[in-house]
VOGUPA-512260 format. One record per residue (C-alpha): x, y, z. Coordinates in steps of 0.2 Angstrom, whole numbers, padded with zeros to 4 digits. Layout:
# residues N
    c1    c2    c3
     X     Y     Z
...
END
This chain:
# residues 309
    c1    c2    c3
 -0064 -0036  0032
 -0076 -0051  0034
 -0080 -0050  0016
 -0062 -0050  0011
 -0058 -0065  0023
 -0073 -0075  0016
 -0067 -0071 -0002
 -0049 -0077  0002
 -0056 -0093  0010
 -0067 -0098 -0005
 -0052 -0095 -0016
 -0041 -0106 -0005
 -0054 -0120 -0005
 -0056 -0120 -0024
 -0037 -0120 -0026
 -0035 -0134 -0015
 -0049 -0144 -0023
 -0042 -0141 -0041
 -0024 -0146 -0036
 -0030 -0161 -0027
 -0041 -0167 -0042
 -0027 -0164 -0054
 -0014 -0173 -0043
 -0027 -0188 -0040
 -0030 -0189 -0059
 -0011 -0189 -0063
 -0008 -0203 -0051
 -0022 -0213 -0058
 -0017 -0211 -0076
  0001 -0216 -0072
 -0004 -0234 -0071
 -0002 -0247 -0058
 -0004 -0244 -0039
  0004 -0248 -0022
  0002 -0267 -0024
  0009 -0268 -0042
  0026 -0272 -0036
  0019 -0287 -0027
  0017 -0296 -0044
  0036 -0298 -0044
  0035 -0310 -0029
  0030 -0327 -0035
  0024 -0332 -0018
  0009 -0319 -0019
 -0005 -0325 -0030
 -0014 -0314 -0042
 -0030 -0317 -0032
 -0022 -0310 -0017
 -0017 -0294 -0026
 -0034 -0292 -0033
 -0042 -0294 -0016
 -0030 -0281 -0008
 -0035 -0269 -0023
 -0053 -0272 -0019
 -0051 -0269  0000
 -0042 -0253 -0003
 -0054 -0247 -0017
 -0042 -0248 -0031
 -0055 -0257 -0042
 -0067 -0243 -0041
 -0070 -0230 -0054
 -0059 -0214 -0053
 -0073 -0202 -0048
 -0079 -0214 -0034
 -0061 -0216 -0027
 -0058 -0197 -0027
 -0075 -0194 -0019
 -0071 -0206 -0005
 -0054 -0198 -0002
 -0061 -0181 -0003
 -0075 -0185  0010
 -0063 -0192  0022
 -0050 -0177  0019
 -0064 -0165  0023
 -0066 -0172  0040
 -0047 -0172  0043
 -0044 -0190  0039
 -0030 -0191  0026
 -0029 -0210  0027
 -0015 -0222  0031
  0001 -0223  0021
  0003 -0239  0012
  0022 -0239  0013
  0024 -0233  0031
  0009 -0241  0039
  0005 -0225  0049
 -0008 -0212  0048
 -0003 -0199  0034
 -0006 -0184  0046
  0006 -0191  0058
  0019 -0195  0045
  0018 -0178  0037
  0017 -0167  0053
  0035 -0169  0058
  0042 -0169  0041
  0032 -0153  0037
  0039 -0145  0052
  0057 -0149  0046
  0053 -0142  0029
  0045 -0126  0037
  0060 -0123  0048
  0072 -0125  0033
  0061 -0113  0022
  0058 -0100  0036
  0077 -0100  0039
  0080 -0098  0020
  0068 -0084  0019
  0076 -0074  0034
  0093 -0076  0026
  0087 -0070  0009
  0077 -0055  0016
  0092 -0049  0027
  0105 -0051  0014
  0094 -0043  0000
  0088 -0029  0011
  0105 -0024  0017
  0113 -0025 -0001
  0098 -0015 -0008
  0100 -0001  0005
  0118  0000  0003
  0116  0001 -0016
  0105  0016 -0014
  0116  0024  0000
  0133  0021 -0008
  0130  0020 -0027
  0148  0017 -0032
  0150  0009 -0049
  0160 -0006 -0044
  0148 -0010 -0030
  0133 -0009 -0042
  0142 -0020 -0054
  0145 -0033 -0040
  0127 -0033 -0036
  0122 -0036 -0054
  0135 -0050 -0055
  0127 -0057 -0039
  0110 -0056 -0045
  0115 -0065 -0062
  0125 -0079 -0053
  0112 -0082 -0040
  0097 -0082 -0052
  0105 -0093 -0065
  0113 -0107 -0054
  0101 -0122 -0052
  0097 -0127 -0034
  0103 -0145 -0038
  0120 -0138 -0043
  0121 -0128 -0027
  0115 -0143 -0017
  0128 -0155 -0025
  0141 -0142 -0021
  0136 -0141 -0003
  0137 -0160 -0002
  0155 -0160 -0010
  0161 -0147  0003
  0154 -0158  0017
  0163 -0174  0010
  0179 -0166  0007
  0181 -0156  0022
  0174 -0169  0034
  0161 -0157  0042
  0150 -0165  0055
  0134 -0170  0047
  0124 -0171  0063
  0126 -0166  0082
  0115 -0175  0094
  0104 -0183  0080
  0101 -0166  0072
  0108 -0163  0055
  0117 -0147  0058
  0127 -0146  0042
  0112 -0152  0032
  0101 -0138  0040
  0113 -0124  0037
  0118 -0129  0020
  0100 -0133  0015
  0094 -0115  0021
  0108 -0107  0012
  0105 -0116 -0005
  0087 -0112 -0004
  0090 -0094  0000
  0102 -0091 -0014
  0089 -0090 -0028
  0078 -0080 -0017
  0092 -0067 -0014
  0093 -0064 -0033
  0074 -0061 -0034
  0072 -0050 -0018
  0088 -0040 -0021
  0083 -0035 -0039
  0065 -0030 -0033
  0071 -0021 -0018
  0085 -0012 -0026
  0074 -0005 -0040
  0060 -0001 -0028
  0071  0009 -0016
  0080  0018 -0031
  0063  0023 -0038
  0056  0028 -0021
  0072  0039 -0017
  0066  0050 -0032
  0049  0053 -0024
  0043  0070 -0017
  0041  0063  0001
  0060  0059  0001
  0064  0077 -0004
  0053  0083  0010
  0062  0071  0022
  0079  0078  0017
  0072  0095  0019
  0068  0091  0037
  0086  0086  0040
  0084  0067  0041
  0099  0056  0038
  0100  0046  0022
  0099  0030  0033
  0083  0036  0041
  0075  0041  0025
  0079  0024  0017
  0073  0013  0032
  0058  0024  0038
  0051  0031  0021
  0058  0023  0005
  0057  0006  0012
  0038  0007  0015
  0035  0013 -0003
  0046 -0002 -0010
  0040 -0016  0001
  0023 -0019 -0007
  0030 -0026 -0023
  0042 -0036 -0013
  0029 -0044 -0002
  0020 -0050 -0018
  0035 -0058 -0024
  0039 -0065 -0007
  0022 -0073 -0006
  0023 -0080 -0023
  0040 -0087 -0020
  0034 -0099 -0006
  0028 -0111 -0019
  0045 -0112 -0027
  0053 -0113 -0010
  0043 -0129 -0006
  0046 -0136 -0023
  0065 -0132 -0022
  0065 -0141 -0005
  0062 -0158 -0014
  0079 -0157 -0023
  0089 -0150 -0008
  0082 -0162  0005
  0085 -0177 -0007
  0103 -0172 -0011
  0108 -0167  0007
  0097 -0180  0016
  0087 -0168  0026
  0071 -0177  0033
  0058 -0165  0026
  0042 -0166  0016
  0052 -0165  0000
  0061 -0181  0002
  0045 -0189  0009
  0036 -0184 -0007
  0049 -0192 -0018
  0048 -0209 -0008
  0029 -0208 -0009
  0028 -0205 -0028
  0041 -0219 -0031
  0031 -0231 -0020
  0014 -0225 -0028
  0008 -0221 -0010
 -0008 -0212 -0015
 -0014 -0207  0002
  0003 -0200  0007
  0006 -0190 -0009
 -0012 -0183 -0008
 -0009 -0178  0010
  0007 -0169  0005
 -0002 -0160 -0009
 -0015 -0154  0003
 -0003 -0148  0016
  0008 -0139  0004
 -0006 -0131 -0005
 -0013 -0124  0012
  0004 -0118  0016
  0006 -0109  0000
 -0012 -0102  0001
 -0008 -0095  0019
  0008 -0088  0014
  0001 -0078 -0001
 -0014 -0073  0010
 -0002 -0066  0023
  0008 -0057  0010
 -0008 -0048  0004
 -0014 -0044  0021
  0003 -0036  0025
  0002 -0026  0009
 -0015 -0019  0015
 -0008 -0015  0032
  0007 -0006  0025
 -0002  0004  0012
 -0018  0014  0017
 -0022  0017 -0002
 -0025 -0002 -0004
 -0037 -0005  0010
 -0053  0002  0003
 -0050 -0008 -0013
 -0043 -0023 -0004
 -0059 -0026  0006
 -0071 -0023 -0008
END
């Protein structure tokens, strides 16, 4: 177990390093920096701009700048946001909690709906019901999140729904969670439906039927355990897409999450803030994938011997 945890830790550190290096390189190659827009102000001299670039290290070579940032980040210092004039860690924390709340809610909605429909498709395999599930999967998987977010925005404007209550964006939160959940429903439902249908033909299901167990008990106690491992893999991998999709949803619906923060940071060429977002989201994706793998090992004894090698 210790060897497995150490291996996952090394993989996570290498992944974060690679993503950070690529992001830093892309930001550097884009041209300009956080002080480039100051040249539009005739009251600010070129000498002042160059002095600011020197103070903040923008005149240094790429490797030196990345090394300095990496050394500070390794100690937990993500720097200060140029645009917000606040510590990056402080700025990101609340925004990340908002995105995390939205993402977890979307994940819960997607799991509950897809698991229920997948079980019903196995227990009541009526042709019309199966066609309806196929149509739902096709529609949910082929509709872009931006279209769903714009539709939610139009519904809000036309129906005059309250955007917030007591400072909390109630409609923004509910609509955002549903929009993020819809593509996940398509992926989860397709996987769980096929997994349960395959598991229902296994010998242990026949044995459970011979013992007199009800079909509901067979599905939830036995078939679901056989179908859950591939589902956990997909759920772990979908976390990255969930965080990526939050950029569009939060921007359109105005939810104050890390996605909308990232858009503003990129537009303002706020390198410390962008890099802080990259580090935090990379860690979140790594933790989610690792948790999914651990749950697979806990669920299936056959994987434990190989998983801890």
